[in-house]
C-alpha positions in Angstrom: 0.0 0.0 0.0 1.4 3.4 -0.9 2.7 5.6 1.9 0.4 8.5 3.0 2.1 11.9 2.8 1.8 14.5 5.5 -0.3 16.6 3.2 -3.0 14.0 3.1 -3.8 14.5 6.8 -7.0 16.5 6.1 -6.7 19.0 9.0 -10.3 20.3 8.3 -11.6 16.8 8.9 -9.7 16.5 12.2 -11.1 19.9 13.3 -14.7 18.9 12.4 -14.4 15.6 14.4 -12.9 17.5 17.4 -15.9 19.9 17.3 -18.4 17.1 17.3 -16.7 15.4 20.2 -16.7 18.7 22.2 -20.4 19.2 21.7 -22.2 19.3 25.1 -25.6 18.2 23.9 -27.4 16.5 21.1 -28.8 19.8 19.9 -25.4 21.3 19.7 -24.1 18.3 17.7 -27.0 18.6 15.2 -26.4 22.3 14.8 -22.7 21.8 14.1 -23.5 19.0 11.6 -26.2 21.1 9.8 -23.7 24.0 9.5 -21.1 21.7 8.0 -23.6 20.1 5.6 -24.6 23.6 4.4 -21.0 24.5 3.8 -20.2 21.2 1.9 -23.3 21.7 -0.2 -22.3 25.2 -1.2 -18.8 24.0 -2.0 -20.1 21.3 -4.3 -22.6 23.6 -6.0 -20.1 26.5 -6.3 -18.8 27.7 -9.6 -15.2 27.1 -8.7 -14.0 23.6 -9.5 -12.8 21.7 -6.4 -9.4 20.0 -6.4 -9.1 16.3 -5.5 -7.9 17.1 -2.0 -11.0 19.2 -1.2 -13.4 16.6 -2.7 -11.7 13.9 -0.6 -12.0 16.0 2.5 -15.7 16.9 2.1 -16.6 13.3 1.1 -14.8 12.1 4.2 -16.9 14.5 6.3 -20.1 13.3 4.7 -19.0 9.7 5.4 -18.4 10.6 9.1 -21.7 12.3 9.4 -23.4 9.2 7.9 -21.6 7.0 10.5 -23.0 9.2 13.2 -26.5 8.2 12.1 -27.6 11.1 9.9 -29.0 10.7 6.4 -26.8 11.8 3.4 -28.6 12.7 0.2 -25.8 14.4 -1.8 -22.1 14.0 -2.5 -22.5 10.7 -4.4 -21.4 12.1 -7.7 -18.3 13.7 -6.1 -17.3 10.3 -4.7 -17.7 8.7 -8.1 -15.4 11.5 -9.5 -12.7 10.5 -7.0 -12.5 7.1 -8.6 -10.9 8.6 -11.6 -8.0 10.1 -9.5 -4.6 8.7 -9.8 -3.9 9.3 -6.1 -4.4 6.3 -3.9 -5.9 8.3 -0.9 -8.5 10.0 -3.1 -9.4 6.8 -4.9 -9.6 4.9 -1.6 -12.0 7.5 -0.1 -14.2 7.4 -3.2 -14.4 3.5 -3.1 -15.1 3.7 0.7 -17.9 6.1 0.2 -19.5 4.1 -2.5 -19.2 0.8 -0.5 -20.9 2.4 2.4 -23.5 4.7 1.0 -24.3 3.6 -2.6 -27.3 1.3 -2.9 -27.0 -1.7 -5.2 -29.9 -0.2 -7.3 -28.4 3.2 -7.6 -28.5 5.0 -10.9 -24.7 5.6 -10.5 -23.9 1.9 -10.8 -23.0 2.2 -14.5 -20.6 5.0 -13.9 -19.1 3.1 -11.0 -18.8 0.0 -13.1 -16.8 1.9 -15.8 -14.4 3.3 -13.2 -13.9 -0.2 -11.8 -13.2 -1.6 -15.3 -10.5 1.0 -15.8 -8.9 0.0 -12.5 -9.0 -3.7 -13.1 -7.4 -3.2 -16.5 -4.8 -0.8 -15.2 -2.6 -3.7 -13.8 -1.9 -1.5 -10.8 -2.2 -4.0 -7.9 -3.3 -1.4 -5.4 -6.1 0.0 -7.6 -7.1 -3.6 -8.6 -7.6 -4.5 -4.9 -9.6 -1.4 -4.3 -11.9 -2.2 -7.2 -12.3 -5.8 -6.1 -13.1 -4.8 -2.6 -15.8 -2.4 -3.9 -17.4 -5.2 -6.0 -17.5 -7.5 -3.0 -19.0 -4.8 -0.7 -21.7 -3.7 -3.1 -22.3 -7.2 -4.6 -25.2 -6.1 -6.9 -26.5 -8.2 -9.7 -25.4 -5.6 -12.2 -21.8 -5.8 -11.0 -22.0 -9.6 -11.2 -23.2 -9.4 -14.8 -20.4 -7.0 -15.6 -17.4 -8.7 -13.8 -18.3 -12.4 -13.2 -16.4 -13.4 -16.3 -13.5 -11.0 -15.7 -12.6 -11.9 -12.1 -11.8 -15.6 -12.7 -9.3 -14.6 -15.4 -7.6 -12.3 -12.9 -7.6 -15.0 -10.3 -5.8 -17.6 -12.4 -3.5 -15.3 -14.4 0.1 -16.1 -13.9 1.2 -12.5 -13.7 -1.4 -11.5 -11.1 0.2 -10.6 -7.7 -0.7 -12.7 -4.7 -2.6 -9.9 -2.8 -4.8 -9.4 -5.9 -5.4 -13.1 -6.2 -6.6 -13.2 -2.6 -9.0 -10.2 -3.2 -10.2 -11.8 -6.5 -11.0 -15.2 -4.8 -13.0 -13.5 -2.0 -14.7 -11.2 -4.4 -15.8 -14.1 -6.6 -17.1 -15.9 -3.6 -19.3 -12.9 -2.7 -20.7 -12.7 -6.2 -21.3 -16.5 -6.2 -23.3 -16.2 -3.0 -25.5 -13.3 -4.3 -25.9 -14.4 -7.9 -24.8 -18.1 -8.3 -26.5 -18.3 -11.8 -24.1 -15.7 -13.2 -20.8 -17.1 -11.8 -20.0 -20.0 -14.2 -16.5 -21.4 -13.7 -16.5 -23.7 -16.7 -13.0 -23.6 -18.2 -11.6 -22.0 -15.0 -12.5 -25.0 -12.7 -9.3 -27.0 -12.9 -7.1 -23.9 -12.7 -9.0 -22.6 -9.6 -8.6 -26.0 -7.9 -4.9 -26.0 -8.5 -4.6 -22.7 -6.5 -4.4 -25.2 -3.5 -0.9 -25.8 -4.6 0.0 -22.1 -4.7 3.2 -21.2 -2.8 1.5 -18.3 -1.1 -0.4 -19.4 2.0 -2.7 -16.4 1.8 -3.8 -17.3 -1.7 -4.5 -20.9 -0.6 -6.6 -19.7 2.3 -8.7 -17.4 0.2 -9.0 -19.9 -2.6 -10.2 -22.7 -0.3 -13.1 -20.6 0.9 -14.2 -20.2 -2.7 -13.6 -23.9 -3.6 -15.6 -25.1 -0.5 -18.6 -23.0 -1.5 -18.4 -24.1 -5.1 -18.0 -27.8 -4.0 -21.1 -27.8 -1.9 -23.2 -26.9 -5.0 -21.2 -28.8 -7.7 -19.3 -31.6 -5.9 -18.5 -33.6 -9.1 -16.9 -30.6 -10.9 -14.5 -30.0 -8.0 -13.8 -33.6 -6.8 -10.2 -33.3 -7.9 -9.6 -30.9 -5.0 -9.6 -33.8 -2.5 -6.2 -35.1 -3.3 -4.7 -31.6 -3.4 -6.4 -30.7 -0.1 -5.0 -33.9 1.5 -1.5 -33.1 0.2 -1.7 -29.5 1.5 -3.0 -30.7 4.9 -0.3 -33.3 5.2 2.4 -30.7 4.7 0.9 -28.4 7.3 0.3 -31.1 9.9 3.8 -32.6 9.6 5.5 -29.2 9.6 7.0 -27.6 12.7 6.0 -24.2 14.0 9.2 -22.7 12.7 8.6 -23.9 9.1 5.6 -21.6 8.6 6.7 -18.6 10.7 4.5 -16.1 8.9 1.5 -18.3 9.3 2.1 -19.7 12.7 -0.4 -18.6 15.4 0.8 -19.2 19.0 3.0 -22.3 18.0 0.1 -23.7 15.8 1.0 -23.8 12.1 -1.7 -22.2 9.9 -4.7 -23.1 12.1 -7.3 -21.3 9.9 -6.1 -23.0 6.7 -6.1 -26.4 8.4 -9.7 -25.9 9.6 -10.8 -24.8 6.1 -9.0 -27.9 4.5 -10.7 -30.3 6.9 -14.1 -28.6 6.3 -13.6 -28.9 2.5 -12.9 -32.7 2.9 -16.3 -33.0 4.7 -18.0 -32.2 1.4 -16.8 -35.5 -0.1 -16.8 -39.2 0.8 -13.6 -41.0 1.9 -11.0 -40.9 -1.0 -11.1 -44.0 -3.2 -7.4 -43.8 -3.9 -5.7 -46.0 -1.2 -2.6 -43.8 -1.1 -4.6 -40.6 -0.6 -6.8 -42.2 2.0 -3.7 -43.6 3.9 -2.1 -40.2 3.9 -5.3 -38.6 5.2 -5.7 -41.2 8.0 -2.1 -40.4 8.9 -2.9 -36.7 9.1 -5.9 -37.4 11.4 -3.9 -39.6 13.7 -1.2 -36.9 13.9 -3.8 -34.3 14.9 -5.2 -36.7 17.6 -1.6 -37.3 18.8 -0.8 -33.6 19.0 -3.9 -33.1 21.2 -2.3 -35.4 23.8 0.9 -33.5 23.9 1.5 -30.9 26.6 0.7 -27.3 25.5 3.5 -25.2 24.2 1.9 -22.1 25.7 -0.3 -21.4 28.6 -2.2 -18.6 26.6 -5.8 -19.2 25.6 -5.0 -18.4 22.0 -2.8 -21.5 21.7 -5.4 -23.9 23.1 -8.2 -22.3 21.0 -6.3 -22.8 17.8 -5.2 -26.3 18.7 -8.7 -27.4 19.7 -10.3 -25.8 16.6 -8.2 -28.1 14.4 -9.0 -31.1 16.6 -12.7 -30.6 16.5 -12.7 -30.2 12.7 -10.7 -33.4 12.5 -13.2 -35.2 14.7 -16.0 -33.9 12.5 -14.3 -35.3 9.5 -13.8 -38.7 11.2 -17.5 -38.7 12.1 -18.4 -37.8 8.5 -16.4 -40.7 7.1 -17.7 -43.2 9.7 -15.4 -45.8 8.3 -12.4 -46.0 10.6 -13.3 -47.7 13.9 -9.9 -47.0 15.4 -10.1 -43.3 14.7 -13.7 -43.1 15.9 -12.9 -44.7 19.3 -9.8 -42.5 19.7 -12.0 -39.4 18.9 -14.5 -40.5 21.5 -11.8 -41.0 24.2 -10.4 -37.5 23.4 -13.8 -35.9 23.7 -14.3 -37.8 26.9 -11.4 -35.9 28.4 -13.1 -32.6 27.5 -16.3 -33.5 29.4 -14.8 -32.5 32.7 -12.7 -29.6 31.3 -12.9 -26.3 33.2 -13.7 -24.5 29.9 -17.5 -24.4 29.3 -17.2 -24.1 25.6 -15.1 -27.2 25.4 -17.6 -29.2 27.4 -20.4 -28.1 25.2 -18.5 -29.0 21.9 -17.5 -32.3 23.4 -21.1 -33.2 24.2 -22.3 -32.0 20.8 -19.7 -34.1 19.0 -20.3 -37.2 21.1 -24.0 -37.0 20.2 -23.0 -37.7 16.6 -20.5 -40.3 17.6 -23.2 -42.2 19.5 -25.0 -43.0 16.3 -22.0 -44.8 14.8 -21.9 -48.6 15.3 -18.1 -48.4 15.8 -18.1 -45.8 18.6 -21.5 -46.3 20.3 -20.0 -48.6 23.1 -17.1 -46.2 23.6 -19.6 -43.3 24.1 -21.6 -45.4 26.7 -18.6 -45.6 29.0 -19.0 -41.9 29.8 -22.6 -42.2 30.9 -22.0 -41.3 34.6 -20.0 -38.2 33.6 -22.9 -37.1 31.3 -25.5 -37.7 34.0 -23.4 -35.6 36.3 -23.2 -32.9 33.8 -27.0 -33.0 33.4 -27.4 -32.4 37.1 -24.6 -30.0 37.9 -23.9 -27.8 34.9 -24.6 -24.1 35.3 -25.1 -23.4 31.7 -28.5 -24.4 30.3 -27.2 -25.0 26.8 -24.6 -27.5 28.2 -27.3 -29.3 30.1 -29.4 -29.5 27.0 -26.5 -31.1 25.1 -26.1 -33.5 27.9 -29.7 -34.5 27.6 -29.2 -34.9 23.8 -26.3 -37.2 24.4 -28.2 -39.4 26.9 -30.9 -39.7 24.4 -28.4 -40.7 21.7 -26.4 -43.2 23.7 -29.6 -45.0 25.1 -30.2 -48.7 24.2 -31.8 -51.6 25.9 -28.9 -52.1 28.3 -29.2 -48.6 29.9 -32.7 -47.4 29.0 -34.2 -47.7 32.5 -31.3 -45.9 34.0 -31.3 -43.0 31.4 -35.1 -42.6 31.5 -35.1 -42.5 35.3 -32.3 -39.8 35.3 -34.2 -37.8 32.7 -37.4 -38.0 34.7 -35.5 -36.9 37.8 -34.0 -34.0 35.9 -37.4 -32.9 34.5 -38.6 -31.8 38.0 -36.0 -29.0 38.0 -35.3 -28.6 34.2 -35.4 -25.2 32.5 -38.8 -24.4 31.0 -37.1 -23.9 27.6 -36.2 -27.5 27.2 -38.9 -29.3 29.1 -41.1 -30.0 26.0 -38.2 -31.6 24.1 -37.2 -33.6 27.2 -40.8 -35.0 27.5 -40.8 -36.1 23.9 -37.4 -37.8 24.3 -38.5 -39.7 27.5 -41.7 -40.8 25.8 -39.8 -42.1 22.8 -37.1 -43.9 24.8 -39.8 -45.5 27.1 -41.7 -46.9 24.1 -38.6 -47.9 22.0 -36.9 -49.8 24.7 -39.8 -51.1 26.8 -39.5 -54.8 27.4 -42.1 -54.7 30.1 -45.0 -52.5 29.1 -46.1 -52.1 32.7 -42.8 -50.0 33.1 -43.8 -48.1 30.0 -47.2 -47.2 31.5 -45.6 -46.2 34.8 -43.1 -44.0 33.0 -45.6 -42.1 30.9 -47.9 -41.6 33.9 -45.0 -40.3 35.9 -44.1 -38.1 33.0 -47.6 -36.6 33.0 -47.4 -36.1 36.8 -44.0 -34.3 36.6 -44.4 -32.2 33.5 -48.1 -32.4 32.5 -48.1 -28.9 30.9 -45.4 -30.0 28.5 -47.0 -33.4 27.6 -48.5 -32.9 24.1 -51.5 -34.8 22.7 -49.2 -37.1 20.7 -47.8 -38.5 24.0 -51.0 -39.4 25.7 -52.6 -40.6 22.4 -49.6 -42.9 22.0 -49.9 -44.5 25.5 -53.6 -45.1 24.9 -52.9 -46.7 21.5 -50.3 -49.1 23.1 -52.6 -50.0 26.0 -55.5 -50.8 23.7 -53.3 -52.9 21.4 -51.8 -55.0 24.2 -54.2 -57.1 26.3 -51.6 -58.0 28.9 -51.1 -54.4 30.0 -54.7 -53.2 30.1 -55.6 -54.3 33.6 -52.4 -52.9 35.0 -52.9 -49.6 33.2 -56.4 -49.3 34.6 -55.2 -50.0 38.1 -52.3 -47.6 37.8 -54.2 -44.7 36.3 -57.0 -45.2 39.0 -54.3 -44.8 41.7 -52.8 -41.8 39.9 -56.2 -40.0 39.8 -56.5 -40.2 43.5 -53.8 -37.6 44.0 -55.3 -34.3 45.3 -53.7 -32.3 42.5 -54.1 -34.1 39.2 -53.0 -32.7 35.8 -55.7 -32.5 33.1 -53.7 -34.8 30.8 -53.8 -37.4 33.5 -57.6 -37.0 33.6 -57.8 -37.5 29.9 -55.8 -40.7 30.0 -57.8 -41.9 33.1 -61.1 -41.2 31.5 -60.3 -43.0 28.4 -58.6 -46.1 30.0 -61.2 -46.5 32.7 -64.0 -46.0 30.2 -62.6 -48.9 28.2 -61.1 -51.2 30.8 -62.5 -50.1 34.2 -64.3 -53.5 34.3 -60.9 -55.2 34.8 -60.4 -53.6 38.3 -64.1 -53.4 39.3 -63.9 -56.6 41.4 -61.9 -54.7 44.1 -64.2 -52.8 46.5 -61.7 -50.0 46.6 -62.1 -49.5 42.8 -65.8 -50.4 42.4 -67.7 -48.9 39.4 -69.3 -46.2 41.5 -66.0 -45.3 43.1 -64.4 -45.1 39.6 -67.2 -42.8 38.4 -67.1 -40.6 41.4 -63.4 -40.2 41.1 -63.6 -39.1 37.5 -66.5 -36.9 38.1 -64.7 -35.1 40.9 -62.3 -33.8 38.3 -65.0 -32.8 35.9 -65.6 -29.2 36.9 -61.8 -28.4 36.9 -61.3 -29.5 33.3 -61.5 -27.8 29.9 -64.3 -28.3 27.4 -62.5 -31.0 25.3 -61.7 -33.0 28.5 -65.3 -32.7 29.7 -66.4 -34.0 26.4 -64.1 -37.0 26.7 -65.4 -37.6 30.3 -69.0 -37.6 29.1 -68.0 -40.3 26.6 -66.4 -42.3 29.4 -69.7 -42.0 31.4 -71.8 -43.5 28.7 -69.2 -46.3 28.4 -69.6 -46.8 32.2 -73.4 -47.4 31.6 -72.5 -50.2 29.2 -69.8 -51.7 31.4 -71.6 -51.2 34.8 -75.4 -51.1 34.5 -75.6 -50.4 38.2 -74.2 -46.9 37.6 -76.9 -46.0 35.0 -79.2 -44.1 37.4 -76.3 -42.1 38.8 -74.9 -41.2 35.5 -78.2 -40.3 34.0 -78.8 -37.9 36.8 -75.5 -36.2 36.0 -76.4 -36.1 32.3 -79.9 -34.7 33.1 -78.7 -31.8 35.2 -79.1 -28.3 33.7 -75.3 -27.7 33.7 -75.1 -30.5 31.0 -78.2 -30.4 28.8 -78.3 -26.6 28.9 -74.6 -26.1 28.7 -73.5 -22.9 26.8 -71.0 -25.1 24.9 -72.9 -26.8 22.0 -70.5 -29.8 22.0 -71.1 -30.6 25.7 -74.8 -29.9 25.4 -75.2 -32.2 22.4 -73.2 -35.0 24.0 -75.2 -34.9 27.2 -78.5 -34.9 25.4 -77.5 -37.7 22.9 -76.0 -39.9 25.6 -79.0 -39.4 27.9 -81.4 -40.3 25.1 -79.2 -43.3 24.1 -79.0 -44.7 27.6 -82.8 -44.3 28.0 -84.2 -45.8 24.8 -81.5 -48.3 23.7 -81.7 -51.9 24.8 -78.8 -53.6 26.5 -77.8 -55.4 23.3 -77.9 -52.2 21.2 -76.0 -50.3 23.9 -73.3 -53.0 24.0 -73.0 -52.9 20.2 -72.8 -49.2 19.9 -70.4 -48.8 22.9 -68.3 -51.8 22.3 -64.6 -51.8 23.2 -62.4 -49.9 20.8 -60.6 -52.2 18.3 -56.8 -52.2 18.2 -55.2 -49.3 16.3 -53.1 -50.0 13.2 -49.4 -50.4 14.0 -47.6 -47.4 12.5 -44.6 -45.2 13.2 -44.8 -43.2 16.5 -46.1 -39.7 16.0 -44.0 -38.5 18.9 -40.9 -39.2 16.8 -42.2 -37.1 14.0 -42.8 -34.2 16.4 -39.3 -34.5 17.9 -37.7 -34.4 14.4 -38.8 -30.9 13.9 -36.6 -29.8 16.8 -33.2 -28.6 15.7 -30.2 -30.2 17.4 -27.7 -33.0 17.1 -30.4 -35.7 17.8 -32.9 -34.5 15.3 -33.3 -33.3 11.7 -35.6 -30.6 10.5 -38.9 -31.8 8.9 -42.3 -30.4 8.2 -44.0 -28.1 10.7 -46.0 -29.1 13.8 -49.3 -29.4 12.0 -47.9 -32.2 9.8 -46.7 -34.1 12.8 -50.0 -33.6 14.5 -51.8 -34.9 11.4 -49.5 -37.9 11.4 -50.2 -38.3 15.1 -53.9 -38.5 14.4 -53.5 -41.1 11.8 -51.4 -43.2 14.1 -54.1 -43.2 16.7 -57.0 -44.5 14.6 -56.3 -43.9 10.9 -57.7 -40.3 10.8 -56.9 -36.9 12.1 -58.7 -37.5 15.4 -57.9 -38.1 19.0 -59.0 -41.2 20.8 -62.1 -39.6 22.1 -63.6 -39.3 18.6 -63.9 -43.0 18.3 -66.0 -43.4 21.4 -69.2 -42.4 19.7 -68.4 -42.9 16.1 -70.7 -45.9 15.8 -73.7 -44.2 17.4 -73.5 -41.2 15.1 -73.0 -43.1 11.7 -75.8 -42.3 9.3 -76.8 -44.2 6.2 -76.3 -42.1 3.0 -79.3 -41.5 0.7 -79.1 -43.2 -2.6 -79.7 -39.9 -4.4 -76.9 -37.6 -5.6 -75.3 -35.3 -3.0 -74.7 -32.2 -5.1 -73.8 -30.1 -2.1 -71.3 -32.3 -0.5 -73.2 -32.1 2.8 -73.9 -35.7 3.5 -70.2 -36.4 3.8 -69.8 -34.0 6.8 -68.1 -35.5 9.8 -70.4 -36.9 12.5 -71.0 -34.6 15.5 -69.4 -37.2 17.8 -66.0 -36.3 16.4 -63.6 -34.4 18.5 -64.5 -30.8 18.8 -62.6 -28.1 17.0 -61.0 -25.4 19.1 -62.9 -22.2 19.8 -60.4 -20.2 17.8 -60.9 -22.3 14.6 -64.7 -22.2 15.1 -64.6 -18.4 15.3 -62.6 -18.2 12.1 -65.0 -20.6 10.3 -68.3 -19.3 11.5 -67.8 -15.6 11.7 -65.5 -15.0 8.8 -66.7 -12.5 6.1 -66.2 -15.0 3.4 -68.9 -17.7 3.0 -68.1 -21.4 2.7 -66.5 -22.7 -0.5 -68.9 -23.3 -3.4 -69.9 -26.9 -3.5 -69.1 -29.1 -6.4 -71.8 -30.9 -8.4 -71.9 -34.7 -8.8 -71.2 -35.6 -12.4 -72.0 -38.9 -13.9 -70.1 -40.8 -16.6 -71.7 -38.9 -19.4 -70.6 -35.6 -18.0 -74.0 -34.5 -16.7 -75.2 -33.9 -13.2 -76.6 -37.0 -11.7 -80.2 -37.0 -10.5 -82.3 -38.9 -8.0 -84.8 -41.5 -9.2 -88.0 -39.5 -9.9 -90.8 -39.7 -7.5 -94.1 -38.3 -8.7 -96.2 -39.0 -5.6 -96.6 -35.8 -3.5 -97.2 -37.8 -0.4 -94.0 -39.6 -0.9 -92.1 -36.3 -1.4 -93.6 -34.9 1.7 -92.8 -38.0 3.7 -89.2 -37.9 2.5 -89.0 -34.1 3.3 -90.1 -34.8 6.9 -87.6 -37.5 7.3 -84.8 -35.2 6.1 -86.1 -32.4 8.4 -86.0 -34.8 11.5 -82.3 -35.4 10.9 -81.5 -31.8 11.9 -82.4 -32.6 15.5 -78.9 -33.9 15.9 -77.1 -32.5 12.8 -76.0 -29.0 11.7 -75.5 -29.9 8.1 -77.5 -31.9 5.6 -80.1 -32.0 2.8 -83.3 -30.1 3.6 -85.4 -31.0 0.5 -84.8 -33.0 -2.7 -86.6 -34.1 -5.8 -85.6 -34.9 -9.4 -85.0 -31.2 -10.2 -83.7 -29.5 -7.1 -81.7 -30.2 -4.0 -81.8 -27.8 -1.1 -79.1 -28.1 1.6 -78.3 -26.3 4.7 -75.0 -25.7 6.6 -75.1 -23.9 9.9 -72.6 -23.0 12.7 -73.3 -21.8 16.1 -71.4 -20.3 19.0 -73.3 -19.5 22.2 -76.1 -17.0 21.1 -74.8 -16.3 17.6 -75.1 -18.5 14.5 -74.8 -18.4 10.8 -76.9 -20.4 8.3 -76.3 -21.1 4.6 -79.0 -22.5 2.3 -77.8 -24.0 -1.0 -79.9 -24.7 -4.0 -78.6 -27.4 -6.3 -79.7 -27.8 -9.9 -79.9 -31.5 -10.6 -80.8 -31.1 -14.3 -78.5 -30.8 -17.2 -79.8 -27.3 -18.2 -79.3 -24.0 -16.4 -82.2 -22.6 -14.4 -83.7 -19.3 -15.8 -85.2 -16.6 -13.6 -84.4 -18.5 -10.4 -85.1 -16.4 -7.3 -85.1 -17.0 -3.6 -87.1 -15.2 -0.9 -86.7 -15.2 2.9 -89.7 -14.5 5.0 -89.2 -13.9 8.7 -92.6 -14.1 10.6 -93.3 -12.3 13.8 -90.4 -11.4 16.1 -87.9 -13.5 14.2 -87.2 -10.5 11.9 -85.7 -8.4 14.7 -83.3 -11.2 15.8 -81.7 -11.7 12.4 -78.6 -9.6 11.9 -78.4 -9.8 8.1 -79.5 -11.8 5.0 -77.2 -12.0 2.0 -77.4 -13.6 -1.4 -74.4 -14.7 -3.4 -74.3 -16.3 -6.8 -71.4 -18.9 -6.4 -72.2 -21.3 -9.3 -74.9 -21.6 -11.9 -76.6 -24.2 -9.8 -76.2 -22.9 -6.2 -77.5 -19.9 -4.3 -76.0 -19.6 -0.8 -78.1 -17.7 1.7 
């Protein structure tokens, strides 16, 4: 870099900065800045042409004012003019101003590009570096289009100076990251790769950053870099600190370059060439050996550089996963860091061991450190380290240590940080299920999990335990007994009530022989929790009550009394009210055989992958990979627990609510609506659906094979039509959606939604003929006081055959 002469000191800039620093208040600073801006503006607009020194000084002042947080809306053209100067200091200030203040979409980009082209072709290394730095800092698409083909030529040219090569490599990397479609290496690929053999270590360091980025996108084009990277790494690792004096950092030869080389090798599988692979293994062994040597300096910089290379080497060993000896050695080395006084080292060691635990070669070696990891989980002060310890316990768990690890994780849950409790709950649930030899232990574990961290137990967890209990006859009695005992606790979490209600409703008869858990005792125990629960849980308990009537006829009178009370049959929540009314009627009019058929025991669920695992995968960390969002995992969880997007409760009354479809065409798609016994939607989703401004989606017409709307068999008898209409109308006693009237020409359907004292109703008119209706009108008459209670009536033409109300 050229030396700066004394005349380039810019005394005026120094005075201005001193004045700003001496200001006593913000107002005084703004006043001084406004005065200076007015002076600079007048100088730029003046008739007298400014010399290069003055332009540089004023542009510097503008740059300083901008860095103080004030907007600058002039001076850009003067900065561009400085680019044409032959003086380094003036050109430097011009490029600096442009890099900081010029937007990538500025109208001046073309002028700037012309000045940059001139500097790149000048062969002056200082000017070329300034131009390359400006391109990298601005990084606009226009600059990429203008220079993407020129910079690779400068990078590989034999007469280019080393400093320019470094700048060119990093500039090309910047353009590739912003506009990868414009940076096409093509013929330059092999020559860029061979920069790894350059004599100048700075060029190699800059080039390897570029090659690593290019290799991640196009690994096949740059696969020749593997052998060159191994060769360069071997020379660095085997060299003494005195061999690379200019690039030795606290007795560690070229630590940054070594890390970059190891990271580049992680983009590729193990080398196929035996000689190259042997040389690489030798390098990795040397790095592991050096980690065991006593430190050559007590300063932290030495240990940081040394450990950075070590962890990158271990990452490469884990990536290859093909050298058992190296994997075990890496595990033992990381084990030494688990009790290191440096928190960062303990964190990195735990994180790397999580990955090592998944390898068949090093899994047993990782398990030897289980006591140390458990101790870290209990005693670490840093929550991030404790989380990594929990991840490692999860990763190292197998059948031999599952009970110990699950017990320790449950113990830790009682005092765990709130930020990691949900993930811990999922991991405990997965481990308990995956390694459960005795399913009674699994039931105990999940119920204990709900007791300890009930607020963090998602639906997927208690759905899963119910699925497993239903599918395994040998654990049903134990589950009923255990959940009955758990419900006797004074403070019982709502998730425990859900599990208890479902299991006792299905298998309460298995423990009814004991006087301490007689049918009436079971019912009273569940009902004592009823008033403390949310609406969905109360709905589930009502389903359990009707199941009790089937299992224990002696409880029929007591349960009917509960269902008959005003708080149930006149409940403000439509779901609870409907269940109470339907269950009461069902228990009153159905015979014992019908009741046993409708309320028979749930069939086994289909065996599928656990939905809990799908939910855990969305968590980011060493033990998980990112997948779709929570809704997808919830959907999968619903399928796992019954083949549809429902919880266990929805199956309790599915049989009783099934309806036989009419043989006529369903033009409105109403008959396929879900039965009302299905699990209720949340209040939020109900509000969105019912009270949104947009009406429901226009229904589709049923089309037969000839492409015409299908029609019902004609019925000419008015009495028959009236009888069918009455039958359709009676269905609305227990349904919100359905067909109101139907003949061979027209189908009238109704869709309605209600929330407390508000509701919305849609009437649909379906044309069942193959021709369009002409002059079709609808009229709404509201007799008596009904008119004053209706908020609005709207008509919308959705399709040629429908008319929603």
